[in-house]
N, C-alpha and C positions, 0 to 999 in steps of 0.2 A: 501219762497215766497208764499204770500196769493193770491189765485185766486178764482174767482167765476165760476159758471157753464158756463156762456157765454164765459169767457176768456179761460177756459179749452177746450171748443169746438172749438174755433178759433185756438188755438195752434195745435190741432189735425186735423184741416180741416174737422171736422164732424159737424153735426147738434147737437143742444142741446138735441133734442129728442133721437138721437142715443146714445149720451154719457149717458144720464139718463137711457135709457133702458139697456145699457151695465152694468152700476153700479147696477141696480136693478135685474139683472139675467134673463132678458127676453130671451127666447130661440131663437127668430128670429135674434138676434145679433150673428154673427159668432165668433168663438173662437179667431181668429186672431185680430179682432177689439176689442173684450173684453179685450184681453191681452194688446193691445196698450193703451186702456183707463186706465186699472189698473196700468200699468207702469207709465203713466203720473201722475196719482193720487199719487203714491208713491213718485215721484220726486218733485212734487209741494207742497205736503202736503194738497191737496184739501180735504175739509170735506163737504159732502152734508148737506144741511139744513134738519134736521130731520122732521120738521113740513111739509115742502114742499114735502119731500120724502113720508111721510105717505099719504098726499093728492093725490099724483100721483099714488101710488101703492096700497093703502089700507093696507099697512103693517107697523108695528112699528119698525121692525128690531131688535127685542128683544126676548130673551128666559127668561121665568119666573120660579122661584122656590120659594117654601115656606120653611122658616127655623124656626123650633120650638125653641122658646126662653123662658126659665123659670129658676128660681132659682134651682140649682142642675143639670142643663144641661150644661155640659162643652163643650168647643170647641173641635173639633175632627180633628186631623191631617190627618186621612184617608179621610174625606170629603173634606178637603182642597186640597189634592192631586187630587181627582176626579175633583174638580172645576178648578184646573189648566189645566187639559186636556180639559175640556169643554171650558175654556176661550181661550186657544191657537187656537182652531179651530174656535171659534166665531170671534176672531180678524181677522182671515184670510178672513172672509166674511163681516167684518164691522158690526157684530151683537153685541148687548149689553146684559147685564144681568139686570134683575129686580128681586131683592131679597126682598121678603116680609116677615118680621118677623111675627110670630104668636104664640099665646098661644097653647100648645100642644093639648088641647081639642077643638080648634077652627080651625084646619087645613083645614077641608073640606070647611067651609064657607070662609076662606081666599083664597083658590084656586078658588072658584066661583067668588069672588069679583075681583081677579086678572084677570081671564079670561074675565069678563064683562067690565073691565076698558078700554080695547082697547090698553093697554100699552105693551102687549106681543102678539107674534104670535104663541107661542107654550109653553108647560109646560113639566117639568120632575119631576118624583117622586122618592125619594130615601128612604132608611131605611124601607123596606117593612115588614109588619107584617102578621102573619097568619090571613086569613079571613079579609083582609084589606079593610075597607069600602071606602077608598079614591079612589080605582081603579074604582069601580062602578060609583062613582061620576064623575071621569074624563071621563069615557066613555059616560056619559050623556051630556057632554059639546061639543060644535061644535068647537073644537080647537085641533090641533095635540098635542100628548103627547107621551112620552116614559117612561117606568118604569125601573129603575135600580134595578133589582131583580125580584123575582116571589113570588106571594102569595101562601098560602097552604090552601086547603079546598074550593077553588072556581075555576071556569073554567079559563084556561089560554087563554082567547080570547081577548087579548089586546097586544099592542106592548111592547116588553121588550128586555133588554139585561141583561144577568146574566152569572155567571160562574157556573160550575158544582161543587158546594160545597160538595154535597154528594160524588161524585167520588173522589174529592181531598182528603177528610179525610178517605175515604175507602182505597185509595192507600197508604196513609201515615200509617194508622193502620196496613195494611197488611204487609208493610215493617217491622214494629216493631215486629209483630208476627213471621215473618220469621227469625228475629234475636233472637228469643227465649223469647221475653217479654210477660208477662201475666198480670201484674199489670200496666195498662196504664191509666194515668190521662188526663183530658181535662180541660184546662183553656180557656173558650169560651167567645164569645161576649154576649150582652144582650139576655136573654132567650126568649124574645117576638119577636125577629127579625128572619126572615126566613132563613137568611144565617147561623145563629147559629143553628137553628133547623136542617137544612139539614146537617151541619157538624157533629153534634152528631149522626144523622141517618146513615151517612156513616161509622162512627166509630163503631156504634153498629152492623151494617151489617157485617163488616169485622170480628168482634169478634165472632158473632154468627155462621158465616160460619166455624169458626175454633173451635167450641165447647166451646167458652168462653162467659161470660156475662159481661155487662157493670156494674161496681161498681158505683152506684149513689153517693157514698161518695167521689169518685175521680173525680167529675164533679163540676165545679163552673162557674157561668155566671155573668158577670157584664160589666161595661164600659171597653173599650180596652185601658188601660193605663199601664204604667210600674209599678206604685204603686200597682194597682190591681194584676198584674202578680206576683209581689214580695210577696204580702200578701197571695195569693192563694197557691203559691209554698211553702211558709213557713208552711202553715197549712198541706199540703200534706206530707211534710217531717217529721212532728211531729207525724204522725200516727204510730201505732205499726208496721204495715206493709206498709212502704211507697212505692210509685210507683217506678218501674225501668225505666219508660219512661213517657214522657209527651208530649201532643200535645197542641200547643198554636195557637189561632186564629189570631195572628198578631205578627210581629216582635217587635212591641212596648210592647206587653204583655211579649214576650220572654226576652226582656231586663231586666224586673223586675224578671222574673223567674230565669234567669242566675245569677243575683245578689244574690238571696236567695240560690241557689245551691252552689255558691262559698263560701258564708258565712258559709254554713254547712260543708265545707271542702271536698266536693265531686267533682269528676272530670267528666265533661261532655263528653259523648262518651265512658266512661269506667264504672263509677259507676251509671250513669243515662244517658239515651238518650233523645234528645229533637228534635222535628220537629215543625216548625212554618209556618204559612201561610205568604208569602211574597207578599205584595201589591206593591212592587217596590218603596218604599219610598226613595227618594234620600239621605236623611240624615241618613238612617239606613239600610245599606247594609248587608245582612246576611254573606257575605264572610269576612266582616271586624270585626265580633265578635271575642273575644279572642280564642274561638273555632268556626270555621266557621259552620254555621247552615245548616242542611238539611231543605229544604223548599218545600212547594207547591207554585207555582209562577203564578201570573196573575196581570198585571199592572192596577191599578186604573186610572192612567192618560190616558192610552190607552182607557179604558172604557168611560171616560168622553169625550175624543175626538171623539170616535165613535158615542156616543149619540148626540153630537152637529152636527156631519156630517149628521146623519139621520134626525134630526129635521129640520135643515136648508134646506136639500134636499126636505123635505115635504113642507116647506114654499115656496121655490122658484120653486117647481115642476121640479126639475132637478134630474137626477140620478135615480137608481132603487136599493133599498136596501131591504133586508128581514125585515119583521115586527118583527120577533122573532129570537133572537140569544142566543145560549148557548155555552159559550167558555169553552173548556177544560183547565185545569191547567197543569203545568209542574212540575213533581217531580224531584228535584235536590238533589242528595245525597252528603253530605259533612261530615265533621269530627264529627258532634254532635250526630251521630247515630252509635252504635256499638252493639255487642252481649250483651244479658242480663247477668248481673253479676251472678256468681254461688252463690247459697244460702249458 
């Protein structure tokens, strides 16, 4: 059933102004009336006119993101999972995405153009780098934004949501040390991204606290794909003294690492231990690996949902959320970790 605003208002016995204000999040509309309106919208399939809505509220009803596109930049299943969470929450509030592709060296200018276009009410930034100039640029714009991650080497005076990557890999490394492991490898994400830097920092801290040092020859950084995980693990296993344990920055990386370990005829959890970071990807559950994986766990989808909640709350001026959030990860021990093999 297709209805317009006037018909919807008549069905509810409300004025068109009240219905419009309920749909657009005005605080003077009480919760009961707003719920009546939203239920009727769901039942009738009513869709507000976006142009009229923008004129009435001064809002576009959209969240913007800039996506770097270039030869050699592959699609990322992790980012897709984050966007799924962002999308689920946006749909609940009838918000849209505006995705603006950009050359990697033109991201700052693309953000500025997107903010100036009037087509978005808020922005978010992902894949944070050390000393990231995009953050200072976003702070200079008069538009709400949230950063997924934290920079390194600059003040943390901006809204962000991040996980404690340092603490996650500190805990994981400490567990391996407690199991007797001394040669521990790291298959990490891209070396210029701050989550990778902090994960290596956590690993290094745990090693040094136990009188050990990080072997730089047992660290590799690249895209988080199973192909890269397989290649990196193969190289580690070919060393004269291969590692007895490995940390993987993703279950996707772990998928390739496990394949290389199996090809080498080694048994995970006995000959070599493995811990992966679990972003809670629905198609790659750590408990479903041939040997269930010990993991540090934090949901990317939940992070996307939370960022959408915070941005929409800022736009609609509803709710009260912290500007900065640092989520702890959960260390879940499964069969892929065991005592270090005797030399």
